[in-house]
N, C-alpha and C positions, 0 to 999 in steps of 0.2 A: 504493500500500500504506500509506504513512504517513498519507494523507488518511483512509483507512478507520479506521485506528487512532485518529486524532485524533477522528473522529466517535464512535467507540465509547466513548472515554474521556470526552469532553465531554458526550455526550448520556445515556449509561447508566452512567457511572462505572466502566467496566471497568478492572480493575487488572492483569489477566493474560490471556494468550491462548496458543493452541496453533497451531503451524504444521503443518497436516495434509499439505501438499504434500510428497510424498517425493522430488520433484525440485527442492526448494528450492535446493540448493547445486550442482546440475549446472552452472549458469552461475555460476561463483565470483565473477566481477566484479559481477554483479547482486546476489548475496547479500551481498557485502561492502558495496556501496553502500546497500542497505537497512539494514544494521546501522549504518553510519556515520550515516545520517540519523536513525535511531531513537535512537542514543546522543546525538546533538546536540540532540534535542528535549527538552522538559521533561515528557514524558508519564509517566515513572517506571514503565513497564510491565515486568513479568517475563514470560518466555515459555519454552516448551519445544517440542521436536520429537518428539512421541510416536509418530508414524507411521513414523519411520525416514528417515534421509537417507544419502547416499552417503559412506562413510568415506574413499574414495579421492579425494574432491573437497573435502578439508579440509586446510588447512595451518595453521601456527602463527598466521599473520596473520589468517586468517578466524576461527579459533577464538577468538583474543583479541578480535576485533571483535564476535563473537557474545556473548561474556561481557560486554563493555563495554555492549552494547545491552540487556542484561537476561536473556540466555538462561541458564537454570540446569540444564537437562537435555536430553539428546538420545539417541534410539535410532538405531542404525546397523544396516544389513543385513549380517550376517556370512555367514549361510546354513549354512556348515559349517566346522568347525575341522580337518577332515581334508583335507590338501593334495590327495590324489588325487580325492576327491569334489568339492572346490572347483574343481579344474581342469576337471572335466567340465561344469560349468554355464555356462562361458564368460561370466563376470560382467563381463569387461573390465578386471579388475585382479587383483592378487595378494593373498594373505593378508598379505604384508609391507606392502602399501599400506594395508590395513585397520588393521594394527597401528600404522602411523604416524598415521593419522587419529584413532584412539582416544587415542593418547598426546598428540596435539595438543589434543584436547578436554579431556582430564584435566589437562593442563598449564595450561590456561586456567581451571581450576576448575569445569568443567562436568561434571555427573554423567552417566555413559555407560551405556547399556543396549544389548544386542545381540539381534537376532532370528536364530533358528536354525531350520532345517527338517530334519525327520526323514523320510527316505524318498527323497532325491534319487537319481538314477542312480548305482549303485555304492556306496550307503550301506549301513551295517551297524550292529550294536550297538557294535562297536569304533569305528566312525566317530562315533557319537553321543557316546561317551566322550571322543573327541578334542575334540569341541565343548565338552563340559563342562570339560575341562582348559583349553581356550582361554579360556573365560569366567572361570575361576578365576585363571588366570595373569595376566589383564589387570585383574582386580578389577572386573568389570562385572556388572550384573544381567543375567539372560538370560531370554528368552521363547522356548520351544520350541514349534513348530507341526508338525503332521502335514502332509505334502504332499498337496494335493488337485489332481488334474489338471483343467485347464480345456480345453474344446473349442477346436480351431483353434490349439493350441500344440504345440511339439515334445514336451513331456512327455506330452500327450494321445496323440500318435502312438506314443511309446515304450511307454506303458501298453498300447496295443493291438497291440504287437509280440509276438514270441515270448519276449521277456525278462521280461514282466510279465503280470499278469492282473487284470482289472477285477472287483471284488467287489460294488460298489454303484454306483448312479448318482451322478455327481459332485454333483448337487443335494442329496444326502443327506449329503455330506461336511462335516465341521467340522475346522477347524485345531486347535482346543483346546476344552476344556470343563472346568467345575468340578463337573459332576454325576456323573462317573464312567462315562458311557455313550459314550465316544469310540470311534468305529468307523472303521478305515482303509478308504478307498475302493478301494484296490488293494494288492497286495503282489507280491513276487517269490519265486522258489524259495529264493534265498540270504537273503532278509530277509522271512520270512512275517509275516502280520498280528499274530500273538500276540507275535512278537519286537519289532515296531514299538511295540506298546502297552507292553511291558516296558521298552523303551528310553525311551519318553516318561515313564513312571513313574520310571525310574532317574534321568534327567536332572533332572527337577524336584525329586526328593527330594534328590539330592546338592547341589543349589543352593538348597535351602530354600524352593522355590516351592510350598509346600503349598496355596496359594490356587488353583493350577491342577490340583489333584488331588482336592480335597474342599471342601465348604462351610466357611465360617468357624466358629470355635468358638462364637460367639454363636448360631449356627443349629443346629449339631449337638450342642452341649454341650461344655464345656471338657474334661472327663475323656475323653469318647469321642474328641475331636479329638486330644488329646495321645497317647492310646493308639494311635490310628491312625498318627500321625506317627512314633512310636517303632518301630512294626511295619514301616513303610516303610523307615526308616533301617536297621533290623536286617537287612532283606532286601538293601539296595543299598549302604549306606555306614555300617556299624556304628561306625566310628571317630568319627562326628559325634554319637553319642548323648550322651556325657558333656557336651560343650559345650552341646548343646540343653537338657539337663536343668538344667545350671547356670544358663543364662539364664532358664529358667522359674522356678527357685527364687529367684534373685536378684531377678527382677521381682516375685515374690509378696512377698518380704520388704520390698522398697522400698515397695510399695503399703501394706503394713501399717504401716510406720513413718510414712508420710505421713498415715495416718488417725488416728494418735495425737495 
């Protein structure tokens, strides 16, 4: 691994890289050794883990080593902040384990983000709200995805059972989109498709992830963008509107002062 990074740095002048392997830290000793070698080198590279790593396979020692080796940010797979939903997916750890991993990364100065899934067995709009609360409580950025069942998995078998119903071929499924045409591949009686879309909208609105709900302001126009953002907040989390407007006003005033 270090030899590849040395080649990239020396031949192409690469200054940063991403670890896409979401099993990077499953073998904690190997991950620690890579970090130690990287920190001891003079490459001066910064790096992130945007694809997600196991939060339950991170302790203070590894997190500190990652930071010393140049890691600035990491995503972790949380899946659900609802304890009952989380228990059903048999992830092999507890929410307390994920909590410890997040705190270890944050304690080392690494920015943390979390991946969450809407529509896991037993999920509901209340369960998604629990995930939003989890993200806010830990001060992490969050990325919510709709569950898409893949053939030959337990979720696929569950979707074809009496508990759920398949609405579209899985090949047509998307985990997220910014175009507004997200369509659930399946639903359940207790969590119908329209509720899943509403939960997706609610979660991203309450966490300020408007980039996952609509095109950027440069593309759709600033006034229309902010009007749409306020409408979403009015529907799902009206208490956030004053802060949102104040940040917009303060930013506008700051830009005007800089132009003078």
